PAZAPA-4460 file (N, C-alpha, C; in steps of 0.05 Angstrom, whole numbers, plus 32768, in hexadecimal, padded with zeros to 4 digits):
% residues 221
    n_x    n_y    n_z   ca_x   ca_y   ca_z    c_x    c_y    c_z   seq   type   mol
   7981   7DCE   7338   799B   7DC0   7341   79B4   7DD0   733C     1      M     A
   79C3   7DD3   734D   79DF   7DDD   7348   79F3   7DC7   7343     2      I     A
   79F9   7DC6   7328   7A0A   7DAE   7323   7A29   7DB6   731E     3      G     A
   7A33   7DCE   731E   7A4E   7DD5   731E   7A50   7DF8   7325     4      K     A
   7A62   7DFB   7333   7A6A   7E16   733C   7A86   7E1E   7334     5      L     A
   7A8B   7E37   7326   7AA2   7E40   7322   7AA5   7E5D   732D     6      T     A
   7ABC   7E5F   733B   7ABC   7E7B   7349   7ADB   7E7C   7358     7      G     A
   7AD9   7E93   7365   7AF9   7E97   7374   7AF4   7E8E   7390     8      V     A
   7B09   7E7C   7395   7B09   7E72   73B0   7B10   7E87   73C4     9      L     A
   7AFF   7E8D   73D5   7B03   7EA2   73EA   7B0B   7E98   7403    10      E     A
   7B03   7E81   740B   7B0B   7E76   7428   7B08   7E58   7427    11      M     A
   7B1C   7E4D   7439   7B1C   7E2F   743B   7B15   7E2C   745A    12      R     A
   7B02   7E17   745D   7AFC   7E0D   747C   7B06   7DF2   747C    13      G     A
   7B01   7DE6   748F   7B0C   7DC8   7496   7AFE   7DB8   7484    14      Q     A
   7AE8   7DBC   747A   7AD7   7DA9   746A   7AC6   7DB8   7455    15      D     A
   7ACD   7DCF   7450   7ABE   7DDF   743A   7ACF   7DF6   7430    16      H     A
   7AC3   7E04   741B   7AD3   7E19   740E   7ABB   7E2D   740B    17      V     A
   7AC3   7E48   7405   7AB1   7E5D   73FF   7ABA   7E62   73E4    18      L     A
   7AA6   7E60   73D1   7AAC   7E6A   73B4   7A9B   7E82   73AE    19      L     A
   7AA7   7E96   73A5   7A9A   7EAF   739A   7A94   7EAC   737E    20      D     A
   7A7F   7EA9   7377   7A73   7EA3   735D   7A64   7EBE   7353    21      V     A
   7A72   7ED0   7344   7A69   7EEA   733E   7A5A   7EF7   7354    22      R     A
   7A68   7EF9   7368   7A5B   7F09   7380   7A4C   7EF9   7395    23      G     A
   7A44   7EE1   738D   7A32   7ED1   73A0   7A44   7EBC   73AB    24      V     A
   7A45   7EBA   73C6   7A57   7EA5   73D4   7A48   7E8B   73DA    25      G     A
   7A57   7E76   73D1   7A4B   7E5A   73D5   7A5E   7E4D   73E8    26      Y     A
   7A51   7E42   73FC   7A5D   7E30   740E   7A5E   7E12   7403    27      I     A
   7A76   7E07   73F9   7A75   7DEE   73EF   7A86   7DD8   7401    28      V     A
   7A76   7DC4   7408   7A87   7DAF   741B   7A95   7D9E   7406    29      Y     A
   7AAE   7D97   7410   7AC0   7D86   73FC   7ACD   7D72   740E    30      V     A
   7ADA   7D5E   7403   7AE9   7D49   7411   7B04   7D56   7417    31      S     A
   7B13   7D49   7429   7B2D   7D52   7433   7B3E   7D51   7419    32      E     A
   7B3A   7D3D   740A   7B4F   7D37   73F2   7B48   7D4F   73DD    33      R     A
   7B30   7D57   73D9   7B28   7D6B   73C7   7B34   7D85   73D0    34      T     A
   7B32   7D8C   73EA   7B39   7DA4   73F7   7B59   7DA6   73EF    35      L     A
   7B69   7D92   73F4   7B85   7D95   73ED   7B8D   7D99   73D0    36      M     A
   7B77   7D92   73BB   7B7D   7D96   73A0   7B75   7DAF   7397    37      Q     A
   7B67   7DC1   73A8   7B5D   7DD8   739D   7B75   7DEF   739D    38      L     A
   7B70   7E01   738E   7B85   7E17   7389   7B84   7E2A   73A4    39      P     A
   7B94   7E3E   73A0   7B96   7E4F   73B7   7B82   7E65   73B8    40      G     A
   7B81   7E71   73D0   7B6B   7E85   73D4   7B6D   7E9C   73BF    41      R     A
   7B57   7EA4   73B5   7B55   7EB9   739F   7B58   7EB0   7383    42      G     A
   7B5B   7E94   7382   7B5E   7E88   7365   7B42   7E7D   735D    43      E     A
   7B40   7E7B   7344   7B27   7E70   7336   7B28   7E51   7335    44      V     A
   7B15   7E45   733D   7B0F   7E2A   7342   7AF4   7E24   7338    45      T     A
   7AF1   7E06   7334   7AD4   7DFD   732F   7AD0   7DE6   733B    46      A     A
   7ABB   7DDF   7343   7AB0   7DC3   7350   7A94   7DBC   7344    47      L     A
   7A95   7DA0   733D   7A7B   7D95   7337   7A6A   7D90   7353    48      Y     A
   7A51   7D97   7352   7A44   7D99   736E   7A2A   7D8B   736F    49      T     A
   7A25   7D83   7388   7A0E   7D75   738D   79FD   7D85   73A2    50      E     A
   79E4   7D8C   739D   79D3   7D9E   73B1   79C1   7D8B   73BF    51      L     A
   79C6   7D89   73DB   79B4   7D7E   73ED   79A0   7D8E   73FC    52      V     A
   7986   7D88   73F7   7974   7D9A   7404   7963   7D8E   7419    53      V     A
   7963   7D95   742E   7952   7D88   7447   793F   7D9E   7450    54      R     A
   792F   7D93   7464   791A   7DA6   746D   7924   7DC1   7478    55      E     A
   793B   7DBC   7486   7946   7DD1   7497   7965   7DD5   748D    56      D     A
   796E   7DCC   7478   798B   7DCF   746F   798D   7DCC   7454    57      L     A
   79A0   7DDD   7447   79A8   7DDA   7429   79C7   7DDB   742B    58      M     A
   79CF   7DC7   741E   79ED   7DC5   741E   79F8   7DBF   73FE    59      Q     A
   7A0F   7DC9   73FA   7A1A   7DC4   73DF   7A35   7DB5   73E3    60      I     A
   7A38   7D9D   73D4   7A4F   7D8D   73D9   7A5E   7D8B   73BB    61      F     A
   7A78   7D90   73C1   7A89   7D93   73A5   7A9C   7D7D   73A2    62      G     A
   7AA1   7D78   7386   7AB2   7D63   737D   7AC2   7D6C   7366    63      F     A
   7ADD   7D63   7364   7AED   7D6B   734E   7AEA   7D5D   7333    64      P     A
   7ADC   7D48   7333   7AD6   7D3C   731A   7AB8   7D31   731D    65      T     A
   7AAD   7D2E   7305   7A93   7D21   7300   7A91   7D05   730C    66      L     A
   7AA7   7CF3   730C   7AAA   7CD8   7313   7AA7   7CDB   7332    67      I     A
   7AB4   7CEB   733F   7AB3   7CED   735D   7A95   7CF4   7365    68      E     A
   7A8B   7D07   7354   7A6E   7D0C   735D   7A5D   7CF6   7358    69      K     A
   7A5E   7CE5   7344   7A50   7CCD   7341   7A52   7CBB   7359    70      E     A
   7A6A   7CB7   735E   7A70   7CA5   7377   7A64   7CAB   7390    71      W     A
   7A62   7CCA   7394   7A53   7CD6   73A9   7A37   7CCD   73A8    72      H     A
   7A2B   7CD2   7393   7A0F   7CCB   738E   7A07   7CAB   7397    73      R     A
   7A1B   7C9A   738A   7A18   7C7F   7390   7A1A   7C77   73AF    74      V     A
   7A2F   7C83   73BC   7A38   7C7C   73D5   7A1F   7C86   73E7    75      L     A
   7A15   7C9E   73E4   79FD   7CA6   73F3   79E3   7C98   73EF    76      T     A
   79E5   7C86   73DB   79CC   7C75   73D8   79CD   7C5C   73ED    77      S     A
   79E2   7C5B   73F8   79E1   7C45   740E   79D9   7C50   7429    78      V     A
   79C6   7C3E   7436   79B9   7C49   744E   79D1   7C4C   7464    79      Q     A
   79D1   7C64   7471   79E5   7C67   7485   79FB   7C7A   7479    80      G     A
   79FD   7C7F   7462   7A13   7C90   7455   7A09   7CA9   744D    81      V     A
   7A0E   7CBF   745D   7A03   7CD7   7454   7A1C   7CE6   7446    82      G     A
   7A14   7CFF   743F   7A26   7D0F   742E   7A43   7D15   743C    83      A     A
   7A42   7D14   7456   7A5B   7D1A   7464   7A69   7D01   7464    84      K     A
   7A5D   7CEB   7468   7A6D   7CD0   7469   7A78   7CC9   744E    85      A     A
   7A67   7CD0   7437   7A71   7CCC   741E   7A8A   7CDD   7418    86      S     A
   7A8A   7CF3   7420   7AA3   7D06   741A   7AB9   7CFB   742B    87      L     A
   7AB5   7CEE   7442   7AC9   7CE3   7450   7AD7   7CCC   7443    88      A     A
   7AC3   7CBC   7437   7AD0   7CA2   7428   7AE2   7CAC   7412    89      I     A
   7AD4   7CBD   7400   7AE1   7CC8   73E7   7AFC   7CD8   73EF    90      L     A
   7AFA   7CE4   7405   7B10   7CF1   740F   7B29   7CDF   741A    91      G     A
   7B22   7CC6   7424   7B36   7CB5   742B   7B3F   7CA2   7415    92      A     A
   7B2F   7C9F   7404   7B35   7C8B   73F0   7B3A   7C96   73D0    93      L     A
   7B2B   7CAB   73CD   7B28   7CB6   73AF   7B13   7CA3   73A1    94      G     A
   7B0A   7CAE   738A   7AF8   7C9C   737A   7B01   7C83   7373    95      P     A
   7B1C   7C82   736A   7B26   7C6A   7361   7B2A   7C57   7379    96      D     A
   7B33   7C5E   738D   7B32   7C4B   73A6   7B1A   7C41   73AF    97      G     A
   7B05   7C55   73AE   7AEC   7C48   73B4   7AE3   7C31   739F    98      V     A
   7AE7   7C34   7386   7AE1   7C25   7375   7AEF   7C0B   7377    99      A     A
   7B08   7C0A   737D   7B17   7BF1   7382   7B0D   7BE5   7399   100      R     A
   7B09   7BF5   73B0   7AFF   7BE6   73CB   7AE7   7BD8   73C6   101      A     A
   7AD4   7BE7   73BA   7AB6   7BDA   73B6   7AB9   7BC1   739E   102      I     A
   7AC6   7BC5   738C   7ACA   7BAD   737A   7AD6   7B95   7386   103      A     A
   7AE7   7B99   739A   7AF7   7B87   73A8   7AE7   7B7B   73C0   104      L     A
   7AD2   7B8A   73C7   7AC3   7B83   73E0   7AD7   7B8A   73F9   105      G     A
   7AE6   7B9D   73F7   7AFF   7BA4   740A   7AEF   7BB6   741E   106      D     A
   7AE0   7BAF   7431   7AD3   7BC1   7445   7AEA   7BCA   7459   107      S     A
   7AFF   7BBE   745B   7B16   7BC9   746C   7B20   7BE3   7461   108      A     A
   7B1F   7BE6   7446   7B2B   7C00   7439   7B17   7C15   743E   109      A     A
   7AFC   7C0E   743C   7AE8   7C22   7442   7AE9   7C2A   745F   110      L     A
   7AF3   7C1F   7470   7AF4   7C23   748E   7B0A   7C3A   7492   111      R     A
   7B17   7C3A   7481   7B2F   7C53   7484   7B22   7C6D   7484   112      K     A
   7B08   7C71   747B   7AFB   7C89   747B   7AF2   7C8F   7498   113      A     A
   7AF8   7CA9   74A2   7AEC   7CAF   74BD   7AD1   7CAD   74BF   114      P     A
   7AC8   7C9D   74D5   7AA8   7C9B   74DB   7A9D   7C83   74CE   115      G     A
   7AAD   7C76   74BE   7AA1   7C5C   74B0   7AA9   7C42   74BE   116      V     A
   7A96   7C39   74CC   7A9E   7C1F   74DC   7A98   7C07   74CD   117      G     A
   7AA0   7BEF   74DA   7AA1   7BD7   74C6   7A85   7BD1   74BB   118      P     A
   7A6D   7BD1   74CA   7A53   7BCC   74C0   7A4F   7BDB   74A7   119      K     A
   7A54   7BF7   74AB   7A4A   7C08   7493   7A5D   7C02   747C   120      L     A
   7A77   7BFE   7480   7A8A   7BF8   746B   7A81   7BDE   745E   121      A     A
   7A79   7BCB   746A   7A6D   7BB1   7460   7A58   7BB7   744F   122      Q     A
   7A44   7BC7   7458   7A2B   7BCF   744B   7A30   7BDB   7430   123      R     A
   7A44   7BED   7431   7A4C   7BFA   741A   7A5A   7BE7   7401   124      I     A
   7A6A   7BD8   740D   7A76   7BC2   73FC   7A63   7BAF   73EF   125      A     A
   7A4F   7BA6   73FE   7A3C   7B97   73F6   7A29   7BA0   73E1   126      N     A
   7A1C   7BB8   73EA   7A09   7BC3   73DB   7A12   7BD0   73C1   127      E     A
   7A2A   7BD8   73BF   7A32   7BE8   73A8   7A46   7BD5   7395   128      L     A
   7A48   7BBC   7399   7A5B   7BAE   738B   7A52   7BAA   736D   129      K     A
   7A38   7BA9   7369   7A2E   7BA4   7351   7A31   7BBE   7340   130      D     A
   7A30   7BD4   7351   7A34   7BF0   7342   7A50   7BF6   733B   131      K     A
   7A63   7BEA   7348   7A7E   7BF1   7344   7A87   7BED   7327   132      A     A
   7A80   7BD9   7317   7A8A   7BD8   72FB   7A81   7BEF   72EB   133      P     A
   7A6B   7BF7   72EC   7A5E   7C0C   72DA   7A6F   7C27   72E1   134      A     A
   7A73   7C2C   72F9   7A83   7C46   7300   7A9E   7C43   72FA   135      L     A
   7AAD   7C2B   72FF   7AC8   7C28   72F9   7ACB   7C2D   72D9   136      M     A
   7AB8   7C26   72C9   7ABB   7C28   72AD   7AB6   7C46   72A2   137      S     A
   7AAF   7C57   72B3   7AA8   7C75   72AB   7AC3   7C7F   72A5   138      L     A
   7AC7   7C8F   7292   7ADF   7C9A   7287   7AD8   7CBB   7285   139      V     A
   7AEC   7CC9   7296   7AE5   7CE7   7294   7AF9   7CF1   727D   140      E     A
   7AE9   7D00   726A   7AFA   7D08   7253   7B00   7D27   7256   141      T     A
   7AF4   7D34   7269   7AF6   7D53   726A   7B08   7D55   7283   142      T     A
   7B16   7D6F   7286   7B28   7D74   729A   7B17   7D76   72B3   143      P     A
   7B27   7D73   72C8   7B1C   7D74   72E7   7B11   7D91   72EA   144      A     A
   7AF9   7D91   72F8   7AEC   7DA9   72FE   7AFE   7DBC   730C   145      A     A
   7B0F   7DB2   731B   7B22   7DC4   732C   7B35   7DD3   731E   146      T     A
   7B38   7DCE   7304   7B4C   7DDC   72F4   7B41   7DF6   72EE   147      S     A
   7B52   7E0A   72E6   7B47   7E27   72E2   7B32   7E25   72CC   148      H     A
   7B1E   7E34   72CA   7B0A   7E35   72BA   7B0C   7E4E   72A8   149      D     A
   7B17   7E4B   7292   7B1F   7E64   7280   7B07   7E70   7273   150      T     A
   7AEF   7E66   7278   7AD7   7E71   726C   7ACF   7E89   727F   151      D     A
   7AD6   7E86   7295   7AD0   7E9D   72AA   7AE5   7E9F   72BF   152      W     A
   7AEF   7EB8   72BE   7B01   7EC1   72D5   7B00   7EDD   72DB   153      T     A
   7B07   7EE6   72F2   7B03   7F04   72F9   7B0A   7F1B   72E6   154      P     A
   7B24   7F10   72D8   7B2F   7F24   72C2   7B33   7F12   72AE   155      A     A
   7B35   7F20   7294   7B3A   7F10   727A   7B52   7F04   727A   156      P     A
   7B52   7EEC   7271   7B6F   7EDD   726E   7B6C   7ECF   7255   157      E     A
   7B88   7EC7   724A   7B87   7EBA   722E   7B79   7EA1   7232   158      P     A
   7B6C   7E98   721C   7B61   7E7C   721F   7B74   7E67   721E   159      A     A
   7B6C   7E52   722D   7B81   7E3E   7233   7B7D   7E29   721D   160      A     A
   7B90   7E1A   7215   7B8E   7E03   7202   7B80   7DEC   7212   161      T     A
   7B72   7DDC   7201   7B68   7DC4   720D   7B7A   7DAC   720E   162      T     A
   7B82   7DA2   7224   7B97   7D8C   7225   7B8D   7D77   7213   163      P     A
   7BA1   7D69   7208   7B9D   7D51   71F8   7B94   7D39   720D   164      T     A
   7B80   7D2C   7207   7B77   7D13   7218   7B8F   7D01   721C   165      P     A
   7B8D   7CF4   7234   7BA4   7CE1   7234   7B96   7CC9   723F   166      T     A
   7BA3   7CAE   7241   7B99   7C97   724A   7B9A   7C9A   726C   167      L     A
   7B84   7C9D   7277   7B84   7C9E   7293   7B7D   7C86   72A1   168      T     A
   7B84   7C7F   72BA   7B7D   7C67   72C6   7B62   7C60   72C3   169      P     A
   7B4D   7C73   72C2   7B31   7C6D   72BF   7B2E   7C60   72A2   170      S     A
   7B3E   7C6C   728D   7B3C   7C61   7276   7B45   7C44   7273   171      T     A
   7B5C   7C3E   727E   7B68   7C25   727D   7B54   7C0E   728B   172      A     A
   7B48   7C1A   72A1   7B36   7C06   72AF   7B1F   7C00   729D   173      T     A
   7B11   7C15   7295   7AFC   7C0E   7282   7B04   7BFD   7268   174      A     A
   7B1B   7C01   725D   7B21   7BF2   7247   7B25   7BD6   724E   175      D     A
   7B32   7BCF   7263   7B38   7BB5   726E   7B1F   7BA8   7276   176      A     A
   7B0B   7BB6   7282   7AF5   7BA9   728A   7AE3   7BA3   726E   177      M     A
   7AE3   7BB3   725D   7AD6   7BAE   7244   7AE1   7B96   7235   178      S     A
   7AFB   7B92   7236   7B07   7B7C   722A   7B02   7B60   7238   179      A     A
   7AFE   7B63   7253   7AF7   7B4A   7265   7AD9   7B47   7258   180      L     A
   7ACA   7B56   7259   7AAE   7B51   7254   7AAA   7B43   723B   181      A     A
   7ABA   7B4C   7226   7ABA   7B40   720C   7AC5   7B23   720B   182      N     A
   7AD6   7B1D   7220   7ADD   7B00   7224   7ACB   7AEF   7234   183      L     A
   7AB1   7AFC   723B   7A9E   7AEE   724A   7A9D   7AF2   7266   184      G     A
   7AAD   7B02   7271   7AAC   7B03   7291   7A96   7B16   7299   185      Y     A
   7A8C   7B12   72B0   7A76   7B22   72B9   7A83   7B3E   72C5   186      G     A
   7A6F   7B50   72C4   7A79   7B6D   72D0   7A87   7B6B   72EA   187      P     A
   7A7D   7B60   72FD   7A85   7B5C   731A   7AA0   7B50   731A   188      A     A
   7AA1   7B39   730C   7ABC   7B2B   730D   7AD0   7B3D   72FC   189      D     A
   7ACC   7B48   72E6   7ADE   7B59   72D8   7AE5   7B70   72E8   190      A     A
   7AD5   7B7D   72F5   7ADB   7B93   7308   7AEC   7B8C   731D   191      A     A
   7AE8   7B75   732B   7AF9   7B6E   7343   7B13   7B66   733A   192      S     A
   7B14   7B5A   7323   7B30   7B4F   7316   7B42   7B6A   730F   193      A     A
   7B33   7B7D   7301   7B42   7B93   72F7   7B4B   7BA7   730F   194      V     A
   7B38   7BA7   7321   7B3E   7BB5   733B   7B5A   7BAC   7349   195      A     A
   7B59   7B90   734A   7B71   7B81   7358   7B8A   7B89   7349   196      Q     A
   7B87   7B85   732E   7B9E   7B89   731C   7BA7   7BA7   7320   197      A     A
   7B96   7BB7   7321   7BA0   7BD3   7322   7BAE   7BD9   733C   198      Q     A
   7BA0   7BCF   7351   7BAB   7BD4   7369   7BC9   7BC9   736E   199      A     A
   7BCE   7BB3   735E   7BE8   7BA9   735F   7BFE   7BB9   734D   200      M     A
   7BF2   7BC3   7337   7C02   7BD4   7325   7BF1   7BEC   731B   201      A     A
   7BF1   7C04   732B   7BE2   7C17   7324   7BE7   7C28   730C   202      P     A
   7C00   7C23   7301   7C07   7C32   72E7   7C07   7C1D   72D1   203      E     A
   7BFA   7C07   72D3   7BF9   7BF3   72BD   7BE7   7BFE   72A8   204      A     A
   7BEE   7BF7   728C   7BDF   7C00   7274   7BC8   7BEC   7274   205      D     A
   7BB6   7BEE   725F   7BA4   7BDC   7259   7BA9   7BC3   7256   206      V     A
   7BBD   7BBB   7243   7BC5   7BA1   723F   7BD0   7B91   7258   207      S     A
   7BDF   7BA0   7268   7BE9   7B95   7283   7BD4   7B90   7296   208      A     A
   7BBE   7BA2   7297   7BA8   7B9C   72A7   7B9A   7B86   72A2   209      L     A
   7B95   7B81   7284   7B84   7B68   727B   7B94   7B4F   7282   210      I     A
   7BAF   7B50   727D   7BBD   7B35   7284   7BBC   7B30   72A0   211      R     A
   7BBF   7B47   72B4   7BBF   7B3E   72CF   7BA3   7B38   72D6   212      A     A
   7B8D   7B41   72CC   7B72   7B3B   72D3   7B6C   7B20   72CC   213      A     A
   7B76   7B19   72B1   7B6F   7AFA   72A8   7B7E   7AE8   72BC   214      L     A
   7B95   7AED   72C6   7BA4   7ADD   72D5   7B93   7ADB   72EF   215      R     A
   7B8A   7AED   72F9   7B76   7AEE   7311   7B5F   7ADE   7311   216      L     A
   7B54   7ADF   72F6   7B3B   7AD3   72EF   7B3E   7AB3   72E5   217      L     A
   7B57   7AAC   72E1   7B5C   7A93   72D8   7B55   7A7E   72EC   218      A     A
   7B4A   7A66   72E3   7B45   7A4E   72FA   7B59   7A4B   730D   219      P     A
   7B56   7A47   7325   7B6E   7A40   7337   7B6C   7A20   7337   220      K     A
   7B84   7A15   7339   7B86   79F8   733E   7B99   79EB   7328   221      G     A
***
């Protein structure tokens, strides 16, 4: 299994790139969003990858973060969602947008992806709703794979310093959901409330997310 590739970006296609990894060229299919995030031709980049092997075909799909790769794995577990459809969804919404759409049961948001019709969007929302809380609580503590990898470059370069971890939206989401769970709310309800709160205030910190989510979860009447 090829889990990650680091190399020189030699060519960009409409839905793929060619990475030169120590003289071996790998064609890696990526979403439109990922394609826009990658550096210029001739620069070193890295992608987390998923290798798909079929009887008559082998393809590699690339992702800038491990969380996005995990969402790809979960999306393709739904009947009717192939690798290309998953990339279209992730390209249209990004992993955070996918998490919010599924937690909220928002099939209309999923239909923004090219080739995803109403029935398939509804199936994705229904089948993955219970899996959204666990994925929303994942926190990535390492830099994105698309950043330059200083462990290997075509020519020696000074070692880069490791960035200081900061509170990311994923961290705030995880902490807010954990707090709601401690208060006795179920994972699905907590995920839905936090997703709604984050959609209304994307830059909110943990405390603000918890307060907003509690207001949404409070009995109406």
